[in-house]
Backbone as ProteinMPNN parsed JSONL, in Angstrom:
{"seq_chain_A": "MIYRFRVILDAKEDVFRDIEMLHDSTLEDLHNTIVQSFGFDGTEMASFFISDEEWNQGEEIHQFDMSGNDTSIKLMNETKLDSILSEKETKLIYVYDFLKMWTFFVELAQIAEAEEGTDYPNLMYVHGQIPDDAPEKEFTGENEDGSPDDDGFDDSYGTDGYDDFEFDENWN", "coords_chain_A": {"N_chain_A": [[24.283, -31.654, -4.48], [22.186, -31.706, -7.36], [21.275, -33.786, -9.864], [20.029, -33.334, -13.272], [18.084, -35.021, -15.298], [17.283, -35.862, -18.702], [15.214, -38.03, -20.019], [14.372, -40.121, -22.61], [12.293, -41.768, -24.766], [13.221, -44.248, -26.796], [11.691, -43.704, -29.599], [9.18, -43.084, -32.808], [7.967, -40.882, -32.086], [8.107, -37.899, -30.46], [9.024, -38.458, -27.16], [9.542, -37.321, -23.53], [10.813, -37.224, -20.422], [11.866, -34.687, -18.129], [13.841, -35.005, -15.208], [15.191, -34.597, -11.443], [17.309, -35.734, -9.747], [18.851, -36.333, -6.354], [22.573, -36.032, -6.051], [23.501, -38.406, -4.924], [21.832, -40.602, -4.671], [20.73, -43.777, -5.898], [20.66, -46.064, -8.448], [18.727, -47.77, -8.595], [16.89, -45.931, -7.381], [16.54, -43.901, -9.614], [15.657, -45.495, -11.478], [13.116, -46.607, -10.335], [12.0, -43.506, -10.022], [11.655, -43.505, -13.259], [9.998, -45.497, -14.064], [7.542, -44.773, -12.569], [7.409, -42.228, -13.848], [6.737, -42.493, -16.301], [4.592, -44.344, -16.263], [4.642, -47.135, -16.076], [3.944, -49.997, -14.529], [5.942, -51.458, -12.853], [6.722, -53.506, -12.725], [8.032, -55.295, -14.23], [11.855, -56.675, -15.225], [14.528, -54.921, -15.326], [17.389, -53.022, -16.498], [19.945, -50.848, -16.317], [22.62, -49.627, -18.861], [25.847, -48.423, -19.223], [26.824, -45.763, -21.003], [28.381, -44.497, -24.178], [29.51, -41.411, -25.654], [28.201, -41.882, -28.309], [26.188, -43.24, -27.807], [26.596, -46.186, -27.504], [26.078, -49.024, -26.208], [27.449, -50.041, -23.059], [28.764, -51.513, -20.074], [26.39, -53.418, -18.139], [24.256, -52.647, -15.548], [22.419, -54.277, -13.409], [19.173, -55.013, -12.284], [18.728, -57.128, -10.487], [20.377, -59.492, -8.785], [21.434, -62.36, -10.193], [23.411, -63.947, -10.805], [24.427, -65.704, -9.194], [27.235, -66.373, -7.777], [28.849, -64.602, -8.701], [30.922, -61.882, -8.168], [31.314, -59.672, -9.653], [29.17, -58.201, -11.245], [27.531, -55.127, -11.356], [24.907, -53.355, -9.215], [21.865, -52.149, -9.284], [20.762, -51.178, -6.881], [23.207, -50.65, -5.29], [24.72, -49.284, -6.743], [25.766, -45.866, -6.862], [24.341, -42.795, -8.086], [26.295, -40.701, -8.76], [28.924, -42.167, -8.862], [29.013, -43.463, -11.293], [28.514, -41.636, -12.936], [29.286, -37.918, -14.485], [30.572, -34.684, -15.208], [31.797, -35.312, -17.571], [31.295, -38.007, -18.007], [27.974, -38.629, -19.418], [25.797, -40.327, -20.112], [23.643, -43.028, -20.316], [21.715, -45.863, -20.956], [18.583, -46.956, -20.8], [16.647, -50.169, -20.141], [13.633, -51.333, -19.9], [11.669, -54.316, -18.94], [12.108, -56.518, -20.771], [11.005, -58.35, -22.184], [9.435, -56.871, -24.063], [11.184, -54.658, -24.563], [11.424, -51.994, -23.721], [12.811, -49.121, -24.666], [15.255, -46.675, -23.251], [16.899, -43.275, -23.595], [19.116, -42.238, -21.287], [20.212, -38.834, -20.396], [22.677, -36.772, -18.55], [21.901, -33.77, -18.069], [22.531, -31.472, -16.337], [24.231, -30.452, -13.604], [23.553, -29.083, -10.659], [22.906, -27.092, -8.051], [20.882, -27.993, -4.878], [17.677, -27.016, -4.415], [15.948, -25.514, -1.919], [13.437, -26.432, -0.033], [12.168, -28.098, -2.231], [11.609, -31.183, -3.118], [13.03, -34.303, -3.584], [13.208, -37.323, -5.746], [12.603, -35.117, -8.668], [10.141, -35.001, -10.781], [10.439, -32.705, -13.416], [9.276, -32.128, -16.136], [6.917, -32.768, -18.595], [6.914, -34.383, -21.172], [4.832, -35.271, -24.114], [2.836, -38.854, -24.807], [3.41, -42.062, -23.659], [3.399, -44.692, -26.312], [0.774, -47.465, -26.751], [2.114, -49.546, -27.052], [5.452, -51.012, -27.262], [7.731, -49.241, -28.98], [8.793, -51.244, -31.949], [12.139, -52.789, -32.243], [14.23, -52.849, -35.009], [16.453, -55.224, -36.022], [19.033, -55.407, -38.011], [21.549, -56.88, -38.753], [23.352, -55.101, -39.66], [26.319, -52.249, -39.453], [26.049, -48.974, -38.566], [26.515, -47.272, -40.405], [25.948, -49.135, -42.278], [27.674, -51.072, -43.493], [28.026, -54.685, -43.31], [27.537, -56.38, -40.331], [30.002, -57.609, -38.649], [29.939, -59.936, -36.447], [31.986, -62.178, -36.026], [31.041, -64.576, -36.577], [31.708, -67.353, -38.607], [30.607, -67.874, -41.79], [31.31, -69.235, -43.749], [31.124, -71.866, -42.63], [29.778, -75.105, -43.18], [26.511, -76.277, -43.176], [25.246, -78.174, -44.189], [23.561, -81.587, -44.847], [23.403, -82.188, -41.828], [20.61, -82.823, -41.225], [20.839, -85.634, -41.877], [21.991, -86.925, -39.799], [22.013, -89.291, -37.323], [20.258, -89.65, -34.448], [22.022, -89.359, -31.95], [24.391, -88.548, -32.996], [24.073, -86.197, -33.079], [24.896, -84.766, -30.656], [27.542, -84.487, -28.29]], "CA_chain_A": [[23.872, -31.422, -5.635], [21.299, -32.576, -7.98], [21.577, -34.418, -11.158], [19.096, -33.164, -13.632], [18.216, -35.545, -16.584], [16.327, -36.051, -19.886], [15.152, -39.089, -20.054], [13.991, -40.209, -23.953], [11.935, -43.389, -25.212], [13.594, -44.424, -28.006], [10.275, -43.94, -30.808], [9.34, -41.849, -33.626], [7.385, -39.734, -31.531], [8.793, -37.341, -28.619], [8.502, -38.855, -25.502], [10.508, -37.656, -22.773], [10.508, -36.502, -19.072], [12.979, -33.679, -17.71], [13.674, -35.738, -13.847], [15.681, -34.449, -11.159], [17.684, -36.548, -8.7], [20.059, -36.099, -5.382], [23.568, -36.891, -6.793], [23.837, -39.515, -4.225], [20.375, -41.655, -5.177], [21.044, -44.981, -6.51], [20.596, -46.182, -9.804], [17.232, -48.165, -8.26], [15.849, -44.621, -7.122], [16.409, -43.343, -10.93], [14.51, -46.56, -12.112], [11.51, -46.329, -9.638], [11.517, -42.648, -10.856], [11.33, -43.304, -14.41], [9.087, -46.267, -14.133], [6.737, -43.808, -12.138], [7.103, -40.852, -14.697], [6.451, -42.993, -17.586], [3.522, -44.93, -15.916], [4.425, -48.68, -15.869], [3.595, -50.859, -13.14], [6.827, -51.472, -12.095], [6.864, -55.252, -12.327], [8.852, -55.881, -15.214], [12.908, -56.625, -15.004], [15.407, -53.713, -16.204], [18.881, -52.719, -16.477], [21.009, -49.69, -17.057], [23.777, -50.185, -19.558], [26.553, -47.248, -18.978], [27.066, -45.59, -22.422], [29.726, -43.5, -24.46], [29.012, -40.174, -26.667], [27.363, -42.192, -29.444], [25.389, -44.039, -27.418], [26.901, -47.345, -27.376], [25.894, -49.794, -25.089], [28.199, -50.61, -22.308], [28.516, -52.281, -18.94], [25.412, -53.497, -17.847], [24.542, -52.719, -14.261], [21.536, -55.219, -13.215], [18.478, -54.618, -11.054], [18.67, -58.18, -9.284], [21.614, -60.376, -8.815], [20.96, -63.561, -10.624], [24.587, -64.995, -11.236], [24.818, -66.675, -8.068], [28.237, -65.645, -6.649], [29.605, -63.467, -9.47], [31.126, -60.63, -7.396], [31.861, -58.786, -10.468], [28.552, -57.121, -11.433], [26.883, -54.292, -10.598], [23.398, -53.674, -9.248], [21.009, -50.974, -9.101], [20.549, -50.491, -5.366], [24.425, -50.239, -4.726], [25.495, -48.046, -7.625], [25.131, -44.032, -6.693], [24.841, -41.844, -9.34], [27.491, -40.019, -8.731], [29.632, -43.102, -9.377], [29.406, -43.361, -12.711], [27.939, -39.902, -13.928], [29.969, -36.448, -14.326], [30.402, -33.684, -16.432], [32.241, -35.99, -18.772], [29.988, -39.06, -18.468], [26.643, -38.39, -18.991], [25.241, -41.015, -21.001], [23.356, -44.044, -19.846], [20.664, -46.625, -21.725], [18.03, -47.823, -19.77], [15.848, -50.888, -20.774], [12.583, -51.857, -19.323], [10.886, -55.278, -19.881], [13.169, -57.319, -21.579], [10.415, -58.989, -23.433], [8.883, -55.465, -25.091], [12.155, -53.941, -24.94], [11.168, -50.468, -23.906], [14.694, -48.506, -24.426], [15.687, -44.869, -23.463], [18.3, -42.821, -23.605], [18.975, -41.229, -19.91], [21.399, -38.319, -20.592], [22.742, -36.106, -17.423], [22.073, -32.543, -18.817], [22.996, -30.579, -15.987], [24.694, -30.59, -12.183], [23.373, -27.863, -10.107], [22.475, -27.345, -6.687], [19.312, -28.485, -4.394], [16.744, -25.908, -4.417], [15.368, -25.44, -0.665], [11.704, -26.492, -0.531], [12.155, -28.954, -3.489], [11.615, -32.333, -2.699], [13.959, -35.165, -4.659], [13.336, -36.959, -6.983], [11.499, -34.269, -9.166], [9.57, -34.663, -12.167], [10.209, -31.188, -13.874], [8.557, -31.688, -17.157], [6.344, -34.271, -19.177], [6.351, -33.996, -23.09], [4.304, -36.905, -24.7], [2.343, -40.111, -23.98], [4.067, -43.364, -24.03], [2.228, -45.442, -26.868], [0.383, -48.384, -26.092], [2.906, -50.924, -27.134], [6.733, -50.576, -27.187], [8.302, -49.281, -30.39], [9.388, -52.326, -32.463], [13.218, -52.5, -32.755], [15.217, -53.151, -36.108], [17.745, -55.592, -36.246], [19.523, -55.6, -39.374], [22.867, -57.383, -38.843], [24.155, -54.103, -40.489], [26.031, -51.358, -38.549], [25.173, -47.946, -38.562], [26.936, -46.819, -41.723], [25.302, -49.986, -43.35], [28.259, -52.163, -43.396], [27.956, -55.801, -42.515], [27.861, -56.532, -38.984], [30.663, -58.683, -38.751], [30.096, -60.581, -35.462], [32.719, -63.111, -35.644], [30.91, -65.816, -36.772], [32.266, -67.944, -39.66], [29.602, -68.035, -42.497], [31.685, -70.635, -44.484], [31.22, -73.369, -42.267], [28.879, -75.549, -43.604], [25.442, -77.07, -41.906], [24.749, -79.379, -45.114], [23.9, -82.844, -43.965], [22.954, -82.1, -40.302], [19.321, -83.713, -41.297], [21.279, -86.962, -42.211], [22.973, -87.916, -38.695], [21.222, -89.982, -36.389], [20.132, -88.232, -33.313], [22.852, -89.397, -31.203], [25.368, -88.018, -33.896], [23.909, -84.813, -32.689], [25.269, -84.18, -29.483], [28.784, -84.686, -27.896]], "C_chain_A": [[22.745, -32.191, -6.082], [21.593, -32.476, -9.492], [20.265, -34.052, -11.749], [19.008, -34.011, -15.056], [17.534, -35.562, -17.364], [16.118, -37.533, -19.793], [14.201, -39.238, -21.458], [13.53, -41.586, -24.237], [12.248, -43.075, -26.661], [12.177, -45.014, -29.146], [10.361, -42.793, -31.195], [8.648, -40.56, -33.258], [8.375, -39.248, -30.361], [8.146, -37.747, -27.948], [9.495, -38.681, -24.879], [10.066, -37.174, -21.425], [11.889, -36.028, -18.517], [13.076, -34.685, -15.898], [14.989, -34.963, -13.184], [15.86, -35.333, -9.902], [18.668, -36.189, -7.612], [21.275, -36.876, -6.138], [23.884, -37.905, -6.013], [22.667, -40.688, -4.301], [21.469, -42.454, -5.75], [20.315, -44.969, -8.232], [19.04, -46.816, -10.059], [16.521, -47.008, -8.385], [15.722, -44.263, -8.479], [15.633, -44.362, -11.647], [13.101, -46.466, -11.701], [10.882, -45.12, -10.244], [11.228, -42.225, -12.735], [10.234, -44.467, -14.836], [7.612, -45.474, -13.608], [6.012, -42.803, -13.413], [6.659, -41.142, -16.095], [4.866, -43.853, -17.434], [3.349, -46.225, -16.449], [4.253, -48.749, -14.388], [4.657, -51.253, -12.424], [7.239, -52.961, -11.746], [7.489, -55.925, -13.176], [10.492, -55.797, -14.544], [13.399, -55.397, -15.783], [16.68, -53.466, -15.651], [19.253, -51.525, -17.244], [21.848, -50.095, -17.77], [24.398, -48.312, -19.557], [26.856, -47.032, -20.729], [28.035, -44.841, -22.994], [28.96, -42.55, -24.939], [27.986, -40.52, -27.72], [26.527, -43.0, -29.2], [25.532, -45.411, -27.721], [26.625, -48.186, -26.219], [27.281, -50.47, -24.494], [27.95, -51.631, -21.03], [27.172, -52.571, -18.754], [25.353, -53.171, -16.174], [22.565, -53.026, -13.886], [20.571, -54.454, -11.954], [18.365, -55.783, -10.094], [19.744, -58.65, -9.997], [21.123, -62.043, -8.922], [22.034, -64.233, -11.224], [24.909, -65.858, -10.368], [26.152, -65.968, -7.616], [29.11, -64.775, -7.326], [29.672, -61.938, -9.102], [31.031, -59.458, -8.215], [30.708, -57.729, -11.385], [28.245, -56.407, -10.572], [25.67, -54.282, -10.597], [22.625, -52.155, -8.977], [21.182, -50.006, -7.997], [22.167, -50.418, -4.614], [25.301, -49.418, -5.658], [24.541, -46.629, -7.254], [25.298, -43.554, -7.837], [25.839, -41.067, -9.902], [28.81, -40.549, -8.641], [29.97, -43.378, -10.388], [29.13, -42.528, -13.507], [28.928, -38.94, -13.458], [29.713, -35.905, -15.328], [30.772, -34.511, -17.936], [31.32, -37.057, -19.239], [28.84, -38.713, -18.106], [25.449, -39.227, -19.54], [24.72, -42.505, -20.254], [22.123, -44.655, -21.063], [20.161, -47.376, -20.712], [16.659, -48.726, -20.537], [14.601, -51.633, -20.077], [11.811, -53.125, -19.94], [11.559, -55.883, -20.747], [12.556, -58.052, -22.823], [10.015, -58.117, -24.436], [9.98, -54.809, -25.232], [12.082, -52.316, -25.082], [12.722, -49.928, -23.726], [14.592, -47.075, -24.488], [16.547, -44.65, -23.081], [18.155, -41.528, -22.553], [20.345, -40.233, -20.304], [21.549, -37.142, -18.95], [22.701, -34.488, -18.323], [22.627, -31.359, -18.001], [23.362, -30.981, -14.198], [24.506, -29.446, -11.328], [23.154, -28.058, -8.384], [21.013, -27.37, -5.906], [19.097, -26.948, -4.52], [16.037, -26.307, -2.885], [13.801, -25.317, -0.982], [11.299, -27.407, -1.216], [12.341, -30.329, -3.04], [11.969, -33.397, -3.932], [13.439, -36.652, -4.661], [12.088, -35.745, -7.425], [11.245, -34.562, -10.353], [9.229, -33.187, -12.607], [9.478, -30.881, -14.937], [8.446, -33.117, -18.084], [6.488, -33.742, -20.572], [6.122, -35.563, -23.775], [3.994, -37.841, -24.008], [3.195, -40.875, -24.511], [2.736, -43.889, -24.877], [1.941, -46.848, -26.36], [1.257, -49.652, -26.112], [4.287, -50.498, -27.251], [7.036, -50.692, -28.763], [9.025, -50.605, -30.835], [11.146, -51.93, -32.743], [13.452, -53.028, -33.962], [16.371, -53.786, -36.027], [17.8, -56.153, -37.688], [20.581, -56.376, -39.721], [23.912, -55.983, -39.985], [24.627, -52.984, -39.261], [25.665, -50.013, -39.256], [25.159, -47.169, -39.923], [26.576, -48.037, -42.911], [26.296, -51.058, -43.54], [27.992, -53.426, -42.8], [28.33, -55.897, -41.288], [28.96, -57.703, -38.918], [30.992, -59.236, -36.982], [31.189, -61.732, -35.205], [32.212, -64.419, -36.378], [31.121, -66.221, -38.706], [31.326, -68.539, -40.684], [30.079, -69.249, -43.588], [31.267, -71.864, -43.95], [29.524, -73.785, -42.516], [28.104, -76.392, -42.637], [25.012, -77.753, -42.942], [24.818, -80.784, -44.353], [23.403, -83.029, -42.658], [21.781, -82.993, -40.31], [19.76, -85.119, -41.347], [21.615, -87.437, -41.026], [21.541, -88.378, -37.794], [21.114, -89.247, -35.28], [21.166, -88.185, -32.283], [23.986, -88.94, -31.678], [25.181, -86.46, -33.321], [24.546, -83.774, -31.53], [26.461, -84.892, -29.266], [28.908, -85.581, -27.168]], "O_chain_A": [[22.308, -33.152, -5.447], [21.99, -31.516, -10.154], [19.279, -34.302, -11.056], [19.817, -33.708, -15.933], [16.504, -35.115, -16.86], [17.086, -38.196, -19.422], [13.233, -38.478, -21.482], [14.275, -42.534, -23.989], [11.854, -42.196, -27.427], [11.802, -46.157, -29.407], [10.96, -41.815, -30.748], [8.689, -39.489, -33.864], [9.124, -39.891, -29.626], [6.923, -37.623, -27.878], [10.477, -39.384, -25.117], [8.927, -36.718, -21.327], [12.868, -36.769, -18.441], [11.939, -34.988, -15.536], [15.874, -34.627, -13.971], [14.939, -35.652, -9.15], [19.582, -35.55, -8.133], [21.157, -37.971, -6.689], [24.825, -38.519, -6.516], [22.975, -41.772, -3.805], [22.625, -42.129, -6.02], [19.704, -44.116, -8.877], [18.316, -46.64, -11.039], [15.655, -46.873, -9.25], [14.524, -44.268, -8.76], [14.882, -43.925, -12.519], [12.132, -46.297, -12.442], [9.791, -45.149, -10.814], [10.816, -41.199, -13.276], [9.641, -44.338, -15.907], [6.612, -45.628, -14.31], [4.853, -42.637, -13.794], [6.29, -40.293, -16.906], [4.109, -43.954, -18.399], [2.364, -46.585, -17.093], [4.362, -47.952, -13.456], [4.421, -51.448, -11.232], [7.876, -53.41, -10.793], [7.59, -57.143, -13.026], [10.658, -55.083, -13.555], [12.776, -54.926, -16.735], [16.986, -53.683, -14.478], [18.991, -51.244, -18.414], [22.112, -51.256, -17.46], [23.728, -47.304, -19.783], [27.058, -47.95, -21.523], [28.767, -44.377, -22.12], [27.746, -42.649, -24.765], [27.081, -39.75, -28.042], [25.977, -43.606, -30.121], [24.546, -45.928, -28.245], [27.126, -47.805, -25.16], [28.036, -51.2, -25.136], [27.026, -52.444, -21.036], [26.524, -51.74, -19.39], [26.363, -53.43, -15.518], [21.675, -52.196, -14.071], [20.936, -53.686, -11.063], [17.952, -55.555, -8.957], [20.086, -58.474, -11.166], [20.618, -62.74, -8.041], [21.795, -65.062, -12.102], [25.652, -66.793, -10.665], [26.01, -64.889, -7.041], [30.033, -64.213, -6.735], [28.921, -61.035, -9.469], [30.735, -58.364, -7.735], [31.083, -56.756, -12.04], [28.418, -56.579, -9.365], [25.023, -54.859, -11.47], [23.167, -51.216, -8.394], [21.507, -48.82, -7.943], [22.243, -50.135, -3.418], [26.407, -48.969, -5.358], [23.337, -46.379, -7.303], [26.253, -43.805, -8.572], [26.153, -40.83, -11.068], [29.778, -39.823, -8.414], [31.159, -43.587, -10.63], [29.423, -42.574, -14.702], [29.404, -38.987, -12.324], [28.944, -36.259, -16.222], [30.224, -34.378, -19.03], [30.74, -37.145, -20.321], [28.484, -38.488, -16.949], [24.283, -38.849, -19.424], [25.587, -43.07, -19.587], [21.715, -43.903, -21.948], [20.747, -48.149, -19.954], [15.846, -48.193, -21.292], [14.885, -52.769, -19.696], [11.382, -53.132, -21.094], [11.335, -55.395, -21.855], [13.059, -58.318, -23.915], [10.171, -58.437, -25.615], [9.916, -54.133, -26.259], [12.446, -51.588, -26.006], [13.552, -50.254, -22.878], [14.074, -46.386, -25.367], [17.207, -45.367, -22.328], [17.565, -40.452, -22.659], [21.43, -40.78, -20.501], [20.52, -36.805, -18.365], [23.554, -34.243, -19.177], [23.115, -30.385, -18.573], [22.66, -31.829, -13.648], [25.5, -28.721, -11.282], [23.268, -29.097, -7.733], [20.072, -26.743, -6.394], [19.891, -26.018, -4.66], [15.602, -27.452, -2.764], [13.157, -24.579, -1.728], [10.132, -27.765, -1.056], [13.432, -30.556, -2.519], [11.375, -33.389, -5.01], [13.251, -37.18, -3.566], [11.046, -35.504, -6.817], [12.166, -34.401, -11.154], [8.198, -32.57, -12.343], [8.977, -29.762, -15.048], [9.227, -34.047, -18.283], [6.104, -32.619, -20.899], [6.852, -36.546, -23.899], [4.454, -38.033, -22.882], [3.752, -40.644, -25.585], [1.556, -43.74, -24.557], [2.751, -47.4, -25.616], [1.13, -50.601, -25.337], [4.311, -49.274, -27.377], [6.803, -51.612, -29.547], [9.868, -51.05, -30.056], [11.435, -50.91, -33.369], [12.684, -53.977, -34.116], [17.394, -53.105, -35.956], [17.076, -56.929, -38.312], [20.707, -56.653, -40.913], [24.853, -56.125, -40.767], [23.871, -52.709, -38.33], [25.082, -49.965, -40.339], [24.196, -46.606, -40.443], [26.836, -47.936, -44.11], [25.766, -52.141, -43.786], [27.677, -53.336, -41.613], [29.469, -55.52, -41.013], [28.541, -58.823, -39.211], [32.043, -58.987, -36.392], [31.208, -62.195, -34.064], [33.04, -65.258, -36.734], [30.781, -65.563, -39.689], [31.153, -69.751, -40.556], [29.292, -70.025, -44.131], [31.058, -72.843, -44.666], [28.491, -73.178, -42.232], [28.551, -77.017, -41.675], [23.915, -78.179, -42.579], [25.683, -81.139, -43.552], [22.947, -84.141, -42.392], [21.791, -83.926, -39.507], [18.98, -85.901, -40.803], [21.575, -88.667, -41.048], [20.423, -87.869, -37.717], [21.814, -88.249, -35.106], [21.316, -87.123, -31.68], [24.849, -88.839, -30.806], [26.131, -85.69, -33.177], [24.651, -82.548, -31.5], [26.611, -85.917, -29.931], [30.021, -85.87, -26.728]]}, "name": "protein", "num_of_chains": 1, "seq": "MIYRFRVILDAKEDVFRDIEMLHDSTLEDLHNTIVQSFGFDGTEMASFFISDEEWNQGEEIHQFDMSGNDTSIKLMNETKLDSILSEKETKLIYVYDFLKMWTFFVELAQIAEAEEGTDYPNLMYVHGQIPDDAPEKEFTGENEDGSPDDDGFDDSYGTDGYDDFEFDENWN"}
């Protein structure tokens, strides 16, 4: 089986790639294919995030294990596409280069039979050119509906007078 993806850059202009991957490919294979199809050099770190239908960011799947001994994290090279994607679970968010935050919406569009004579991964369609600079992200502190983002921080906690403390009083 093959998975057909549409990978869309989160930008004002339409920039996307349609990619076919074998169902038992890893997320690392998909990462490498995205990097190549958009013309990145592949030297920056990246992560996938499992997403729901509204593109809310969920569990992170890391490129490298930098946690030490945390066995609960998922890694791209150990995660096969068919273990996290299905006809019902079709969306991932992909972030490349954490300083520039190139952000992509990756959607499984179709599961189909592999075609004899076709090499996979297969770049099926290219639309648009990636801009010179990553699209800027606007963090407003608001939810999509315009309501304040309640992150649980108590704004009533006073910080007046901190400048009056001696250096040693600022530390526990």
